[in-house]
Structures are given as C-alpha cells and as structure tokens.
C-alpha positions, -999 to +999 in steps of 0.1 A: +111+151+097+114+142+061+082+153+043+086+125+017+083+098+045+047+108+053+014+102+035+002+128+011-029+150+018-050+129-006-038+097+010-047+111+044-083+119+032-087+084+018-073+068+050-097+088+071-126+077+049-115+041+053-115+043+091-078+049+099-078+055+136-042+050+148-023+076+167+003+095+148+024+126+154+016+146+123-016+158+107-031+180+080-057+207+085-086+203+061-081+226+031-043+230+036-027+202+016+009+217+018+016+219+055+020+191+081+013+200+117+024+185+150+012+192+185+040+174+203+025+140+208+008+111+191-030+114+187-058+101+165-062+134+145-090+117+125-114+122+154-116+159+146-137+173+118-110+198+107-079+175+109-066+145+090-040+121+105-008+120+085+009+087+093+043+079+080+042+057+050+055+028+071+026+033+096+001+034+067+015+003+052+013-015+086-024-005+089-030-017+053-013-051+062-038-055+090-065-051+064-048-079+043-035-055+017+003-058+015+025-030+000+060-041-009+089-024-025+118-044-040+151-031-051+168-043-083+205-037-088+201-046-124+179-016-132+189+004-102+153+009-094+125+000-070+095-020-080+063-015-060+037-042-056+004-046-038-005-082-029+022-092-054+006-072-082+029-048-101+021-012-094+051+009-107+088+013-106+109+043-096+145+052-088+132+067-055+120+043-028+095+067-013+079+074-047+075+036-052+060+031-017+036+060-021+024+046-054+019+012-037-001+029-009-023+047-034-030+014-051-037-004-018-062+024-008-079+019-042-082-018-035-099-011-001-121+015-016-134-011-041-143-033-012-116-058-006-081-070-008-063-077-041-061-114-048-031-134-060-006-122-086-010-104-119-022-130-144-005-117-175+024-140-179+013-160-148+017-197-150-006-221-130+018-247-116-003-268-094-030-273-069-027-277-032-055-294-013-080-293-042-092-258-045-060-238-037-040-230-068-004-220-070+007-194-096+041-181-105+048-149-124+078-128-134+062-097-150+080-072-128+115-085-128+107-100-094+097-136-091+062-136-076+046-167-062+009-165-053-017-187-038-054-185-047-081-204-027-111-212-049-123-190-077-100-173-101-073-148-098 
C-alpha cells in the first residue's frame, strides 16, 4: 500500500460528511490522522462513529464523478508537470501526479460542500464561440496549458 494513493484524513472527514458510503479497505480512527488501518476486507467504515473510510484517490474521484464533479489530471511534457482541473477549471499544477490529484479532490469536495457541481470552464481568457440549440453556450479556454472546451446550458458560467 502506498500511502500517497489514499485520501488524507481531512478528505476522509469531508467525504463522510458528504455521504460517502462506498466500501473500501482502509480507514482512519477518529483523532488519529497519521495511521491508516485495515481489517482485511472492504467495508463501509463510515457507518461507525469512531472510524472514517479512507478510499483510494481513484475511488474518491469515481464517487465524485457520480456526483457530476469531475477531477482530472493532465500531463504536460513541455513543463514536465501535471495540471489538475475540476470540471475543467484549473486547480493547480505539480511535478507529482498524486499531489495534483489530491488538490483536485480537495477542490471537488469544496464544490460539493458549497452545494453543487462546478459549471463550465474558468472564464478568465475563455472565449464564447457559439450557441448550440439556443440556450447552450460553447466556450473554449487555454488558461492552464491545456485546451478546455466547455458547454454551459442557460445562465452564465
């Protein structure tokens, strides 16, 4: 087990508060943020009052996708770095994939805590390039070194 592949203690607390209820192998004990535990099997450790499920970052990202919040990490050879986005919005960059993905998960949790999914793409440097079926707008942005194309139905981004 590589510790860096799993959610942090603070992420586990936030996931539990948001209703994460998937089975996973590892868990934290409340108050002990430095140790991951396993009891040889996959369980929903969030059912207990004294435990927090500690899903892998991939499992957390999959759960977030089901909530329509998409964490992505893109690699750029040019800068030899990873760029993290949540629903196509820039989060951070890092030379370590797991650091970038963890930052994206933190941002995705923040989006859910505020009551919804992030919409569209970052508007700084975004160009509105057309409408599809009246109220659906198409935007394109390149503010992360990655070309982002986003759709927005009604309202504004």
